[in-house]
C-alpha positions in Angstrom: 14.4 -14.8 25.5 16.1 -18.2 25.2 14.7 -18.6 21.7 16.1 -15.2 20.6 19.5 -16.2 22.0 19.5 -19.5 20.2 18.1 -18.2 16.8 20.6 -15.3 16.8 23.5 -17.6 17.2 25.4 -19.6 14.6 23.2 -22.8 14.8 20.0 -20.9 15.1 20.9 -18.6 12.2 21.4 -21.7 10.0 17.9 -22.9 11.0 16.4 -19.5 10.2 18.1 -19.5 6.8 16.9 -23.0 5.9 13.3 -22.2 7.0 13.4 -19.0 5.0 14.4 -20.9 1.9 11.6 -23.5 2.4 9.0 -20.7 2.9 10.3 -19.0 -0.3 9.8 -22.3 -2.1 6.2 -22.3 -1.0 6.3 -24.8 1.8 3.6 -24.4 4.5 4.4 -24.1 8.2 3.1 -27.7 8.7 5.3 -29.0 5.9 8.3 -27.3 7.4 7.6 -28.7 10.8 7.6 -32.2 9.4 11.1 -31.8 8.0 12.7 -32.2 11.4 15.1 -29.4 10.8 15.6 -28.9 14.5 13.7 -29.5 17.8 10.0 -28.8 17.3 9.9 -25.8 19.7 12.9 -24.2 18.0 11.3 -24.7 14.6 8.0 -23.1 15.8 10.0 -20.2 17.2 11.8 -19.8 13.9 8.5 -19.8 12.0 7.2 -17.2 14.3 10.3 -15.0 13.6 9.7 -15.3 9.9 6.0 -14.4 10.3 7.0 -11.2 12.1 9.6 -10.4 9.5 7.0 -10.6 6.7 4.7 -8.3 8.7 7.7 -5.9 9.3 8.5 -5.2 5.7 6.0 -2.3 5.5 7.8 -0.6 8.4 11.4 -1.7 8.0 11.8 -2.5 4.3 14.8 -4.9 3.5 16.0 -4.5 7.2 13.0 -6.7 8.2 14.8 -9.7 6.8 17.2 -9.7 9.8 14.7 -8.4 12.4 13.7 -10.1 15.7 10.3 -9.0 17.0 7.2 -10.2 18.8 3.8 -9.3 17.5 3.1 -6.6 20.0 6.6 -5.2 19.9 6.4 -4.9 16.1 3.0 -3.2 16.4 4.4 -0.6 18.8 7.7 0.0 16.9 8.1 3.1 14.7 8.8 2.4 11.0 12.4 3.0 10.1 11.7 5.9 7.8 9.6 7.8 10.4 12.1 7.0 13.1 14.9 8.5 11.0 12.9 11.7 10.7 12.6 11.9 14.5 16.3 11.0 15.0 17.2 13.8 12.5 15.4 16.3 14.7 17.7 15.3 17.6 20.8 16.0 15.5 24.0 14.7 17.1 22.7 15.0 20.7 23.2 12.0 23.1 19.7 10.5 23.2 18.1 8.0 25.7 15.3 5.9 24.3 13.2 5.3 27.4 10.9 2.7 26.0 13.1 1.1 23.4 11.2 -2.1 22.8 12.6 -4.1 19.9 14.9 -1.2 19.0 13.2 0.4 16.0 14.0 4.0 17.2 17.4 3.0 18.4 18.4 1.7 15.0 17.6 5.2 13.6 19.3 7.0 16.5 22.4 4.9 16.3 22.9 5.9 12.6 23.5 9.4 13.8 25.6 8.8 17.0 25.5 8.0 20.6 22.4 6.6 22.2 21.1 4.4 25.0 18.0 2.2 25.3 16.0 1.4 28.4 13.2 -1.1 28.8 11.7 -3.3 31.6 11.0 -6.2 29.2 14.3 -8.1 29.1 13.1 -10.3 26.2 12.5 -7.2 24.0 15.8 -5.7 25.2 17.5 -8.8 23.9 15.7 -8.4 20.6 16.9 -4.8 20.5 20.5 -5.9 21.1 20.3 -8.5 18.3 18.6 -6.1 15.9 21.2 -3.4 16.5 24.1 -5.9 16.0 22.6 -7.3 12.9 22.3 -3.9 11.4 25.8 -2.8 12.6 24.4 -0.2 14.9 26.7 -0.8 17.8 26.9 2.7 19.2 23.8 2.1 21.4 24.0 0.9 25.0 21.1 -1.1 26.5 19.9 -1.1 30.1 17.1 -3.0 31.8 15.2 -0.5 33.9 12.0 1.4 34.7 11.6 4.2 32.2 9.3 6.0 34.5 12.3 7.0 36.6 14.7 7.4 33.6 17.7 5.6 35.1 20.2 7.1 32.6 22.1 10.2 32.0 21.8 11.8 28.5 21.2 15.2 27.0 17.9 14.2 25.4 15.3 11.5 25.5 12.6 9.9 23.4 9.7 7.8 24.8 7.2 5.7 23.1 4.8 4.5 25.9 2.8 1.3 25.4 -0.7 2.2 24.2 -2.3 -1.2 24.5 -3.5 -2.8 27.7 -5.0 -6.3 27.7 -5.2 -6.3 23.9 -7.2 -3.0 23.9 -6.0 0.3 22.6 -5.5 2.9 25.4 -7.6 6.0 24.7 -6.4 8.2 27.5 -2.8 9.3 28.2 -3.2 8.2 31.8 -3.7 4.7 30.5 -0.4 4.7 28.6 2.5 2.7 30.2 4.3 4.6 31.4 1.6 7.3 31.9 2.0 10.7 30.3 1.9 12.1 33.8 5.6 11.4 33.9 6.3 14.0 31.3 7.1 16.9 33.8 9.7 14.6 35.5 11.3 13.7 32.2 11.4 17.4 31.3 13.4 18.2 34.4 16.0 15.5 33.6 16.5 16.1 29.8 17.1 19.3 27.8 15.2 17.9 24.8 12.3 15.5 25.0 10.1 13.7 22.4 7.1 11.6 23.5 5.2 9.6 20.9 1.5 9.5 21.3 -1.6 8.4 19.4 -2.6 10.9 16.7 -6.1 10.6 18.2 -5.1 11.7 21.7 -7.0 14.6 23.3 -4.3 17.2 23.8 -6.4 18.8 26.5 -5.6 16.1 29.0 -1.8 16.6 28.8 -0.1 17.9 32.0 2.0 20.2 29.9 2.5 20.8 26.2 4.9 22.8 23.9 4.9 21.5 20.3 2.9 18.6 18.9 4.1 17.2 15.5 1.9 15.0 13.3 3.9 12.9 10.8 2.5 11.4 7.6 4.2 8.9 5.3 2.8 7.2 2.2 -0.6 9.0 2.6 -1.2 8.0 6.2 -0.7 9.9 9.5 1.7 7.6 11.2 2.3 9.2 14.6 2.0 12.2 16.8 5.0 13.4 18.8 5.1 15.8 21.7 8.3 17.9 21.7 9.7 19.8 24.7 12.8 22.0 24.8 13.0 22.9 21.1 13.4 26.5 22.0 11.1 27.9 19.3 7.5 29.1 19.3 6.0 26.3 17.3 2.9 24.8 18.8 1.5 22.7 15.9 3.5 21.1 13.2 2.5 18.9 10.2 5.3 16.9 8.6 5.1 15.0 5.4 7.9 12.5 4.7 8.5 11.8 1.0 11.2 12.4 -1.5 11.6 15.6 0.4 10.5 16.1 4.0 8.3 19.2 4.4 6.6 20.8 7.3 3.9 23.4 7.9 3.7 25.0 11.4 1.7 27.4 13.5 2.8 29.3 16.6 -0.7 29.5 17.9 -3.1 27.1 19.6 -6.0 29.0 18.0 -7.4 27.1 15.0 -7.7 29.2 11.8 -11.0 28.3 10.1 -11.5 29.0 6.4 -14.7 30.6 5.2 -17.5 28.2 4.0 -18.6 28.7 0.4 -20.2 26.5 -2.3 -18.0 24.1 -4.2 -15.8 25.7 -6.8 -14.1 24.3 -9.9 -11.4 22.5 -7.9 -11.5 20.3 -4.8 -8.5 19.6 -2.4 -8.2 16.6 -0.1 -5.5 17.6 2.4 -2.7 15.4 3.8 -3.8 13.5 6.9 -1.0 15.1 9.1 -2.4 18.5 8.1 -5.9 17.5 9.1 -4.8 16.1 12.5 -2.7 19.3 13.2 -5.7 21.5 12.4 -3.6 23.5 9.9 -6.3 23.4 7.1 -6.8 27.1 7.5 -3.2 27.8 6.8 -3.3 25.7 3.7 -6.5 27.4 2.6 -4.7 30.8 2.9 -1.9 29.6 0.7 -4.2 28.3 -2.0 -6.8 31.1 -1.8 -9.3 28.3 -1.0 -12.3 27.8 1.3 -14.2 25.1 3.1 -17.2 23.5 1.4 -18.6 22.3 4.8 -17.8 23.7 8.2 -15.4 21.4 10.1 -14.9 19.0 7.2 -11.4 19.0 5.8 -12.2 19.3 2.0 -11.2 22.6 0.5 -12.2 24.2 -2.8 -11.2 27.0 -5.2 -11.9 28.2 -8.7 -8.3 28.2 -9.7 -6.2 25.1 -10.0 -3.2 25.0 -7.5 -0.9 22.0 -7.1 0.5 21.5 -3.6 2.3 18.6 -1.9 -0.1 19.2 1.0 -3.3 18.0 -0.8 -4.6 16.0 -3.7 -5.9 18.4 -6.4 -9.1 17.2 -8.0 -10.8 19.2 -10.8 -14.6 19.0 -10.3 -16.6 17.3 -13.1 -20.1 17.1 -11.6 -21.9 17.5 -8.2 -24.6 14.9 -7.7 -27.1 14.6 -4.7 -26.6 11.0 -3.5 -29.1 8.5 -4.9 -27.6 5.2 -6.0 -29.5 4.9 -9.3 -28.9 8.5 -10.2 -25.2 8.2 -9.5 -25.0 5.0 -11.7 -26.8 6.8 -14.5 -24.6 9.9 -14.4 -21.4 7.8 -14.4 -22.5 5.6 -17.3 -24.0 8.5 -19.4 -20.6 10.2 -19.3 -18.5 7.1 -19.9 -17.0 7.2 -16.4 -16.3 4.5 -13.8 -15.4 4.8 -10.1 -11.7 4.9 -9.4 -10.6 6.2 -6.0 -13.5 6.7 -3.6 -13.0 9.2 -0.7 -15.3 10.1 2.1 -15.7 12.4 5.1 -18.9 12.6 7.1 -20.5 10.0 4.8 -22.1 6.8 6.2 -21.2 4.3 3.4 -17.8 2.7 3.3 -16.0 3.2 -0.1 -15.8 -0.5 -0.9 -19.5 -1.0 0.0 -20.4 1.9 -2.3 -18.2 0.4 -5.1 -20.1 -2.9 -4.8 -23.5 -1.2 -4.8 -22.6 0.7 -8.0 -21.8 -2.6 -9.8 -19.6 -3.3 -12.8 -18.6 -0.7 -15.4 -17.1 -1.0 -18.8 -13.3 -1.2 -18.4 -12.9 1.2 -21.3 -14.7 3.9 -19.2 -12.6 6.8 -17.8 -11.8 6.4 -14.1 -12.9 9.3 -12.0 -12.7 10.0 -8.2 -15.8 10.1 -6.1 -15.7 12.4 -3.1 -18.5 11.5 -0.7 -19.6 14.0 1.9 -22.5 16.0 3.3 -23.3 19.5 2.0 -26.1 21.4 3.7 -26.8 18.3 5.6 -27.5 16.2 2.5 -25.4 13.3 1.2 -23.5 14.5 -1.9 -21.1 13.0 -4.4 -18.5 15.2 -6.0 -17.3 13.5 -9.2 -13.7 14.7 -9.9 -11.0 14.1 -12.5 -8.1 12.0 -11.2 -4.9 14.0 -11.1 -1.5 12.5 -10.2 -0.3 13.8 -6.9 2.8 16.0 -7.0 3.9 14.4 -3.7 2.7 11.9 -1.1 
């Protein structure tokens, strides 16, 4: 915490700026340490801050250039775009962030109004304070406290329990810190509650559940959020954040399963949030599509439909997987592998690309969809079509 206090002050900020300039000029960490810019421990701390800022760009964009974070705190923090979506769902409600960490969610909440952050880790709480100030988000208050007992008064709350213990990812909600067993207590205290969990969490182990929302951004499922107190009948929600944010919902826990039929003229690879939320059946109904394999997320139809919820891939050829045969089909047609997708297929895309070898750069790029059909490894060669969203 002392390093954060120093580096966020006037003298420390000057050290950070100077080191940032040297890094931009291409100097290595060792070269920078040899310049005697400041005491060696402070220089090491400043280099660490810049390391985390570079890692943070994917989540925080340009805001990362003023961010203070430790490695684990950054790993746990929500990206600013995703955090803003969650903040938008709270509206202008007074929100308590029960596990505020370095303040990623608070930065988004403070853009909308009054909020308060709670964390046991005083070092991260100091990082959150500095981060909020640096981004002129001063409507947030901060309290050192145990989020299990929610030592604050607010209308709503969000919680992002730690999902790593001893360097290992927690697989069960009971291993989160704080445990998901505290959800009923939080429900009693707050009218509206959002709890961030792993998208891979088994929902059957939850003590109580209302809505679960899976959120995708830039083609990846970024998080799952349990919502309580929304006052509607939504049980499952897939949300895709893009130029426009869209959602698909279901009021039922019963999973709608599309019929299984042979591959048609078009293949669809659904958005990962849709896959996680088990809303493939709802998308299939919209498209007049079917599954090509039971419990595998690829859909197919004979008519081309463009949807922001899936990549639309016109089928060129279906090939039983055999490496030499696949190479021959590709070269014979003047094709080369572009994007390689797989579900229920044992070979990693980049491994398959290496096994296929080099192709003429003048060849037409195609997409290879690798899966199992009737228990046999199969390659679906598809034309590449620009996505309408995602």
